[in-house]
C-alpha positions in Angstrom: -5.5 -24.6 4.2 -5.5 -25.3 8.1 -2.1 -25.3 9.9 -2.4 -28.6 10.4 -3.1 -29.3 6.9 0.1 -27.5 6.0 2.2 -29.2 8.5 0.8 -32.4 7.3 2.0 -31.1 3.7 5.3 -29.8 4.7 6.1 -33.1 6.7 6.6 -30.4 9.8 4.4 -30.9 13.0 1.1 -28.1 13.7 2.8 -24.8 14.0 1.6 -23.3 17.4 -1.0 -20.6 17.6 -0.1 -17.1 18.2 -1.3 -15.4 20.8 -3.7 -12.7 19.3 -2.7 -8.8 19.8 -4.3 -5.5 19.3 -4.1 -4.7 15.5 -2.8 -1.3 17.0 0.0 -2.6 18.3 1.1 -5.0 15.7 1.1 -2.3 13.2 2.7 -0.6 16.1 5.8 -2.7 15.7 5.6 -2.9 12.0 6.1 0.9 11.8 9.3 0.3 14.1 11.0 -1.9 12.3 10.1 0.1 8.8 12.4 2.6 11.4 14.7 0.6 11.9 15.4 -0.4 7.6 15.3 3.5 7.4 18.2 4.3 9.9 20.5 1.6 8.6 20.2 3.4 5.2 21.0 6.7 6.8 24.3 5.2 7.7 24.7 3.4 4.7 24.0 6.3 2.2 25.2 9.2 4.4 29.0 8.7 2.4 28.0 9.1 -0.8 27.2 12.8 -0.1 30.5 13.6 1.6 32.8 11.3 -1.2 34.2 14.3 -3.1 35.6 16.0 0.4 36.6 13.1 2.1 38.4 12.1 -0.8 40.3 15.2 -0.7 41.0 15.6 2.8 42.4 12.3 2.7 44.1 12.0 -0.4 42.7 9.0 -2.1 41.4 7.6 -5.4 37.7 6.8 -6.6 38.8 3.0 -6.2 40.0 3.7 -2.8 36.9 5.6 -1.7 34.5 2.4 -3.1 36.4 0.5 -1.0 36.0 2.6 2.1 32.1 3.0 0.8 31.8 -0.6 0.0 34.2 -3.3 0.9 34.5 -2.4 4.5 31.1 -1.9 5.4 30.1 -5.6 3.2 32.6 -7.4 4.8 31.4 -7.6 8.2 28.0 -7.4 7.3 27.6 -10.1 5.4 30.7 -11.8 7.2 28.5 -12.0 10.5 25.0 -12.6 8.5 24.9 -15.8 9.4 26.2 -15.7 13.7 23.5 -12.9 13.3 20.8 -14.8 12.4 22.1 -17.8 14.9 21.9 -14.3 17.6 18.7 -13.8 16.7 17.7 -17.7 17.1 18.9 -18.2 20.3 18.2 -14.8 22.2 15.5 -12.1 22.7 15.3 -10.4 19.1 14.6 -6.9 20.4 17.9 -7.3 22.6 19.9 -8.2 19.5 18.1 -5.3 17.4 18.6 -2.7 20.1 22.0 -3.8 20.5 23.3 -3.8 16.6 21.7 -0.5 15.9 23.2 1.0 19.2 26.6 -0.3 17.5 26.0 1.0 14.1 25.4 4.5 15.9 28.8 4.5 18.1 30.5 2.9 15.0 28.8 6.4 12.6 30.0 8.2 15.4 33.8 7.2 15.3 33.2 7.7 11.6 33.1 11.3 12.1 35.6 11.7 14.5 38.3 9.6 12.0 41.3 11.8 11.1 43.0 9.1 8.7 41.7 6.7 5.7 42.0 3.1 7.9 40.4 5.2 10.5 37.7 6.0 9.0 38.1 2.3 7.1 37.7 0.4 10.7 34.7 2.8 11.4 32.9 1.2 8.6 33.6 -1.8 9.2 31.8 -1.6 12.7 28.5 -0.1 11.1 28.5 -3.4 8.5 28.8 -5.5 11.6 25.9 -4.1 13.6 23.9 -3.8 10.4 24.2 -7.2 9.8 20.9 -8.0 12.6 18.2 -6.1 11.1 17.5 -8.4 8.3 17.8 -11.5 10.2 16.0 -9.3 13.4 13.4 -7.7 11.5 12.1 -11.8 9.7 11.8 -13.3 12.3 9.8 -10.8 14.4 7.4 -10.5 11.7 7.2 -13.8 11.0 6.0 -14.6 14.5 4.0 -11.6 15.2 1.9 -11.9 12.3 -0.8 -13.8 10.5 0.5 -15.1 7.2 -2.5 -13.3 5.4 -1.1 -9.8 7.1 2.8 -10.8 6.7 2.9 -9.2 3.2 1.7 -5.9 4.3 4.6 -6.1 7.4 7.1 -6.8 5.3 6.1 -4.4 2.5 6.4 -1.6 5.6 9.6 -2.8 6.4 10.8 -2.7 3.1 10.0 1.0 2.6 12.0 2.4 5.7 15.2 1.2 3.0 14.2 4.3 0.1 12.6 6.3 2.9 16.0 6.3 5.3 18.4 6.6 1.9 16.2 9.9 1.2 15.9 11.2 4.6 19.9 10.8 4.6 19.7 12.7 1.8 17.8 15.4 3.3 19.4 15.5 6.6 23.1 15.7 5.1 21.5 18.5 2.7 20.1 20.6 6.0 23.5 20.3 7.7 25.1 21.4 4.9 23.3 24.7 3.8 23.3 25.1 7.7 27.4 25.4 7.4 26.4 27.3 4.2 28.6 24.4 2.3 32.4 25.6 4.1 34.6 23.1 4.2 35.1 23.8 7.6 32.7 25.0 10.8 33.4 25.8 13.9 31.1 24.0 16.8 31.2 24.6 20.4 32.7 21.9 22.4 34.9 20.5 19.5 35.9 23.7 18.1 36.7 23.5 13.9 35.6 20.5 12.5 35.0 19.4 8.9 31.8 20.0 7.1 31.4 16.2 6.6 32.2 15.7 10.4 29.2 17.5 11.2 27.0 15.5 8.6 27.8 11.9 10.1 27.7 13.0 14.0 24.3 14.0 12.9 23.1 10.9 11.6 25.2 8.8 14.5 22.6 11.1 16.8 19.3 10.4 14.8 19.9 6.6 15.0 20.7 6.0 18.2 17.1 6.7 19.8 16.1 4.1 17.6 17.4 1.6 19.7 15.3 2.3 22.6 12.3 2.3 20.7 12.7 -1.4 19.3 12.2 -2.2 23.2 8.9 -0.3 23.2 7.1 -2.9 22.3 6.3 -6.7 23.2 9.0 -9.6 21.9 7.0 -11.7 20.5 6.2 -15.5 21.0 8.6 -17.8 18.4 5.9 -20.1 16.7 8.1 -22.1 14.9 7.5 -26.0 14.5 10.2 -28.7 14.6 11.6 -29.0 10.9 11.4 -31.9 8.8 14.0 -33.6 7.3 12.9 -32.3 4.3 14.1 -28.9 5.4 16.4 -27.1 6.4 20.2 -25.6 4.9 21.1 -28.7 3.3 18.0 -29.2 1.9 18.1 -25.8 0.4 21.2 -26.4 -1.8 20.3 -29.7 -2.6 17.0 -28.6 -4.2 19.2 -25.6 -5.5 21.5 -27.9 -7.2 18.8 -29.7 -8.7 18.2 -27.1 -10.7 21.2 -25.0 -10.4 20.6 -23.7 -14.2 17.7 -21.5 -13.5 18.9 -20.5 -9.8 22.6 -19.5 -11.3 21.2 -17.7 -13.4 18.3 -15.7 -11.5 21.3 -14.9 -8.8 23.2 -13.6 -11.9 20.4 -11.4 -13.3 19.8 -9.9 -10.0 23.4 -9.3 -9.7 23.4 -7.6 -12.8 20.5 -5.3 -11.8 21.3 -4.5 -8.3 24.6 -3.1 -9.8 22.7 -0.8 -11.8 20.2 0.4 -8.9 22.7 0.3 -5.3 25.8 1.4 -6.5 24.7 3.6 -8.9 22.7 6.2 -6.5 26.3 5.7 -4.4 27.9 7.5 -7.5 25.4 9.9 -8.7 25.9 12.8 -6.2 29.4 12.9 -6.9 28.8 12.9 -10.6 26.2 15.9 -10.4 28.8 17.4 -8.3 31.9 16.9 -10.7 30.0 17.6 -14.2 27.5 20.5 -13.1 29.1 22.0 -10.2 26.1 21.9 -8.3 26.5 22.0 -4.0 25.8 19.7 -1.8 23.0 21.0 -0.3 20.9 20.9 -3.4 22.1 17.7 -4.3 21.2 16.3 -1.7 17.6 17.7 -1.2 17.3 17.1 -4.5 18.0 13.2 -4.6 16.7 12.8 -1.2 12.6 14.2 -2.6 13.8 12.3 -5.6 14.6 8.9 -3.5 11.2 9.3 -1.6 9.0 9.9 -4.2 10.6 7.5 -7.4 12.0 5.6 -5.3 9.1 3.7 -3.2 6.9 4.4 -5.3 8.6 1.8 -7.9 8.4 -0.9 -6.0 4.5 -0.5 -5.1 4.3 -0.3 -9.0 5.9 -3.3 -9.6 4.6 -5.2 -7.1 0.7 -4.0 -8.7 2.0 -4.4 -12.1 2.7 -8.3 -11.7 -0.8 -8.8 -10.0 -2.1 -7.5 -12.7 0.0 -9.4 -15.2 -0.8 -12.8 -12.8 -4.7 -12.2 -13.0 -4.4 -11.5 -16.7 -3.2 -15.0 -17.3 0.4 -13.8 -18.5 2.6 -17.0 -18.8 5.5 -16.3 -16.2 5.1 -12.6 -16.3 8.4 -11.9 -13.6 11.1 -12.6 -16.2 8.7 -11.2 -18.7 8.6 -7.8 -16.5 12.1 -7.8 -16.3 12.6 -7.5 -19.5 10.8 -4.8 -20.3 11.9 -2.6 -17.4 15.5 -3.5 -18.1 14.3 -1.9 -21.9 12.7 1.1 -20.7 15.6 1.6 -18.2 18.1 1.6 -20.5 18.2 5.0 -22.3 17.9 7.0 -19.1 20.8 5.3 -17.5 22.6 5.9 -20.4 21.8 9.4 -21.0 21.7 11.0 -17.8 25.1 11.3 -17.0 25.7 12.3 -20.7 22.9 15.1 -20.5 23.4 18.4 -22.4 22.0 20.2 -19.0 21.4 19.8 -15.6 17.4 20.1 -15.7 17.7 17.4 -18.8 20.3 15.3 -16.2 18.0 15.2 -13.2 14.7 14.8 -15.3 16.0 11.6 -16.7 17.6 10.4 -13.3 14.0 11.0 -11.8 12.9 8.6 -15.0 15.8 6.3 -14.2 14.7 5.7 -10.5 11.1 5.3 -10.7 11.5 2.7 -13.7 14.7 1.2 -12.7 14.2 0.6 -8.9 11.5 -2.1 -9.4 14.1 -4.5 -10.5 14.9 -5.1 -6.8 10.9 -6.2 -6.3 11.6 -7.9 -9.7 14.4 -10.1 -8.4 12.7 -10.9 -5.0 9.9 -11.8 -6.4 11.8 -14.2 -8.7 13.6 -16.2 -5.7 10.2 -16.0 -3.6 8.3 -17.8 -6.4 10.6 -20.6 -7.0 11.7 -21.6 -3.6 8.9 -24.0 -1.6 7.4 -22.5 1.5 9.4 -24.7 3.7 12.3 -23.2 2.3 11.8 -19.7 1.1 13.2 -18.1 4.7 17.0 -20.3 3.8 17.1 -19.8 -0.4 15.8 -15.9 0.4 18.4 -15.4 3.0 21.4 -16.6 0.8 19.9 -14.6 -2.0 20.0 -11.3 0.1 23.5 -12.0 1.2 24.5 -12.4 -2.5 22.9 -9.2 -4.0 24.5 -7.4 -1.0 27.6 -8.9 -1.9 27.5 -8.0 -5.4 25.8 -4.9 -5.1 27.9 -3.0 -2.2 30.9 -4.8 -3.1 31.5 -5.3 -6.5 29.1 -2.7 -8.0 30.7 0.4 -5.9 34.0 -0.8 -6.8 33.5 -1.7 -10.8 31.9 2.0 -10.8 35.2 3.5 -10.3 37.8 1.4 -11.7 36.2 2.0 -15.0 36.1 5.6 -14.3 39.3 5.7 -13.0 40.9 2.8 -16.2 39.4 3.9 -18.8 38.3 7.8 -18.7 40.1 10.7 -16.8 39.1 14.6 -15.8 36.3 15.7 -14.3 33.6 13.6 -16.9 35.5 10.2 -15.7 32.8 8.9 -13.7 30.1 9.8 -15.7 31.2 7.9 -18.1 31.3 5.3 -15.9 28.0 5.7 -15.0 27.0 5.7 -18.9 28.9 2.7 -20.0 28.3 0.2 -16.3 24.2 0.5 -17.0 24.3 0.3 -20.9 26.4 -3.1 -20.4 25.0 -4.2 -17.2 20.8 -3.7 -19.0 21.9 -5.4 -22.0 23.3 -8.3 -19.9 20.4 -8.4 -17.6 18.0 -8.6 -20.6 19.6 -11.1 -22.3 19.5 -13.5 -19.2 15.8 -12.8 -18.6 15.3 -13.8 -22.0 17.2 -17.0 -21.3 14.8 -17.4 -17.9 11.5 -16.7 -19.8 12.3 -19.7 -21.5 13.9 -22.0 -18.8 11.4 -21.1 -16.1 7.8 -21.7 -17.5 7.9 -25.4 -16.2 10.0 -24.9 -13.1 7.7 -21.9 -11.8 4.7 -24.5 -13.1 6.4 -26.9 -10.7 7.5 -24.6 -7.7 5.4 -25.6 -4.1 
């Protein structure tokens, strides 16, 4: 369909033609955007590897740790998401991205010098504030720089950064810890004796800062957005969702349940292997880093491939059906991994859980995108990402800690919590997906 026909159908004026750019420059841009997403996850995922030592140094509980990892980050990340989007729409997106990256790199460095819980808390607030620009900035650049038939690949390349960054955080942390012998303290020239967790955070800050400069090495894409009609915008999106509130409410609920099974679970897994199996932090970091890189990234691509094949095979409403299948398959490795009889079995079950479970994020995104009309897709999906970010980082991280602190005790407490929470959430997700399978047959068919 031509741009003029699409504009007529959606009630907007014709979209200006984007200037032609060389393929090499476009995919270089996509690679840099992937890198920005990757380093954001380096900063997010570097802390879980260090939980036990920081907990001991600051004399805090698991619940306080969860607030440090989750709440302190997400309160600014989520709270500033709308202002960040306004900055992206008003000013140079390269400049906004570069400034945000530099700011969260400085905040990570601030955390590396923290001498108290509250000093670390303030640093985490800064990291969340800086990273709030990454999603809106990348989405806006991709929308204007890439033709419609290229955007899917560009978004996929950008999204790969999440798994690459999470793996890099674990591998980098492991390399640093191995270099210092996994000792609680180490002597560093100019700085004297410092804690090893401080060295890890300082290293993460240093590798993030150059990316702020790399963002400035590609051209600012020309803005191609057309004037919106009265049928688009934030208010229209809310009205559309309100008219189908049962479906959207359940989709948001199930995506909240499944994100807790992924992101907060991954935050507490390193602490579990250290406490239960007494593994060294370098060993945990390298093993989880390689597994995240191999199984986490491949899980998302497999999900896309399977969904496409289900669509081509003519399977009715495949997304919630696939969600049910994945939750069923993830249930046993999810509940038995923390309770495994030996560490080898635990690692195998963790790899299997990652290979199966990581696809739930792709399923959730595909579901919300399928239901959203094209002219409202950006607004509705931004609300979805804000929701899963709040639930996954804030609620989920604290949920595992509270269950461990309130219902269990001893070194196995976090293992029992991981098993219990994943088991309950998987069952609830299966039930919600089953309801959605019935409700969305007509909704998906009506979706523009």
